[in-house]
C-alpha positions as CSV (number, residue, x, y, z in Angstrom):
1,M,27.2,19.2,43.2
2,S,28.2,16.5,41.5
3,D,30.1,16.0,37.7
4,E,27.0,14.4,36.7
5,T,24.7,16.7,38.1
6,Q,26.3,19.5,36.2
7,E,26.1,17.7,33.0
8,N,22.6,16.7,33.2
9,K,21.9,21.1,33.8
10,D,23.6,21.6,30.8
11,L,21.9,19.2,28.7
12,S,18.7,20.9,27.0
13,Y,15.3,19.5,27.8
14,N,15.1,17.9,24.6
15,Q,18.4,16.2,25.1
16,I,17.3,14.8,28.3
17,Q,14.0,13.3,26.4
18,E,16.0,12.0,23.5
19,A,18.3,10.4,25.8
20,E,15.4,8.9,28.2
21,G,13.4,7.8,25.0
22,A,16.6,5.8,23.9
23,R,16.8,4.3,27.0
24,E,13.1,3.0,26.8
25,A,13.7,1.8,23.6
26,E,16.3,-0.3,24.4
27,R,14.1,-1.7,27.4
28,E,11.2,-2.5,24.7
29,W,13.4,-3.9,21.8
30,P,16.0,-6.1,23.3
31,I,18.8,-6.8,20.5
32,G,18.4,-8.8,17.5
33,E,14.7,-8.5,17.2
34,P,13.4,-5.9,14.6
35,M,12.1,-3.0,15.3
36,A,8.3,-1.8,14.4
37,N,9.1,0.5,11.7
38,D,11.8,-2.1,10.2
39,V,9.2,-3.4,7.2
40,S,12.2,-4.5,5.4
41,A,10.6,-8.3,6.7
42,I,7.7,-7.8,4.1
43,Y,9.4,-6.6,1.1
44,D,9.3,-9.9,-0.3
45,I,5.8,-11.1,0.4
46,P,3.9,-11.9,-2.8
47,V,0.8,-9.6,-3.3
48,Q,-2.3,-9.9,-6.2
49,I,-2.6,-6.9,-8.1
50,S,-5.1,-6.6,-10.2
51,A,-6.4,-4.0,-13.0
52,V,-10.2,-4.1,-13.6
53,L,-11.4,-2.6,-16.7
54,G,-15.4,-3.2,-16.2
55,R,-17.5,-5.6,-15.2
56,S,-20.5,-7.1,-17.1
57,T,-23.1,-10.1,-15.8
58,M,-24.8,-12.3,-18.1
59,Q,-26.3,-15.5,-17.8
60,V,-24.5,-18.9,-18.8
61,S,-26.7,-19.3,-22.0
62,Q,-25.8,-16.0,-23.5
63,L,-21.8,-16.9,-21.8
64,L,-22.2,-19.8,-24.1
65,K,-23.3,-18.0,-27.4
66,L,-19.9,-15.9,-27.0
67,G,-17.5,-16.7,-29.6
68,R,-14.5,-15.1,-31.2
69,G,-14.9,-11.4,-32.1
70,A,-17.8,-11.5,-29.7
71,V,-17.9,-8.0,-27.8
72,V,-18.8,-8.1,-23.9
73,E,-20.1,-4.7,-23.1
74,L,-18.7,-3.4,-19.7
75,D,-20.4,-1.1,-17.0
76,R,-17.6,1.9,-17.6
77,K,-17.5,4.3,-20.3
78,V,-14.4,5.3,-22.5
79,G,-11.5,7.4,-20.6
80,E,-13.5,6.3,-17.0
81,A,-10.7,5.1,-14.5
82,I,-10.1,1.6,-13.9
83,D,-9.9,0.6,-9.9
84,I,-6.7,-1.3,-9.0
85,Y,-6.8,-3.8,-6.2
86,V,-4.1,-5.5,-4.4
87,N,-5.2,-8.8,-2.6
88,N,-8.7,-8.2,-3.3
89,R,-8.9,-4.9,-1.7
90,L,-9.6,-1.6,-3.9
91,V,-6.8,0.5,-3.1
92,A,-6.4,3.1,-6.2
93,R,-7.8,4.0,-9.4
94,G,-5.8,4.8,-12.5
95,E,-5.6,4.9,-16.6
96,V,-4.3,2.5,-18.9
97,V,-1.3,3.1,-20.4
98,V,0.7,1.7,-23.2
99,V,4.6,1.1,-22.3
100,E,6.6,0.0,-25.8
101,D,4.1,-2.8,-27.1
102,K,2.8,-3.7,-23.5
103,L,-0.6,-2.5,-21.7
104,G,0.3,-0.8,-18.3
105,V,-1.5,1.4,-15.3
106,T,-0.7,4.3,-14.1
107,M,-2.3,5.3,-10.4
108,T,-3.9,8.6,-10.6
109,E,-5.7,8.3,-7.2
110,I,-5.4,6.7,-4.1
111,V,-8.3,5.2,-2.2
112,K,-8.6,5.9,1.5
113,S,-10.4,2.4,3.4
114,D,-12.2,2.2,6.5
115,R,-10.4,-0.7,7.9
116,S,-13.4,-2.8,10.0
């Protein structure tokens, strides 16, 4: 029995599978190319985030009559969750919070969407 055969017998099944997986990964991903799970390449991509308090529909004539101090009624009630969009896609719901002297949003629910 050769030394290599004896070494293989000493390795557990999992160790052999890991070694084979590593060799396969080397074949799939040449040196110098990013791995599929390397997400650092996307960290600097800008995204647009919108927090929508509510919506309203009105005619142009009504819009033109609005002036300083006018109140536009929205389709949400006080305390109801607001929608959080990333690049115009609904991703979460949350609540308005005050941080020092600025408004912010805290996420309370992640919205799962069907990718079609």
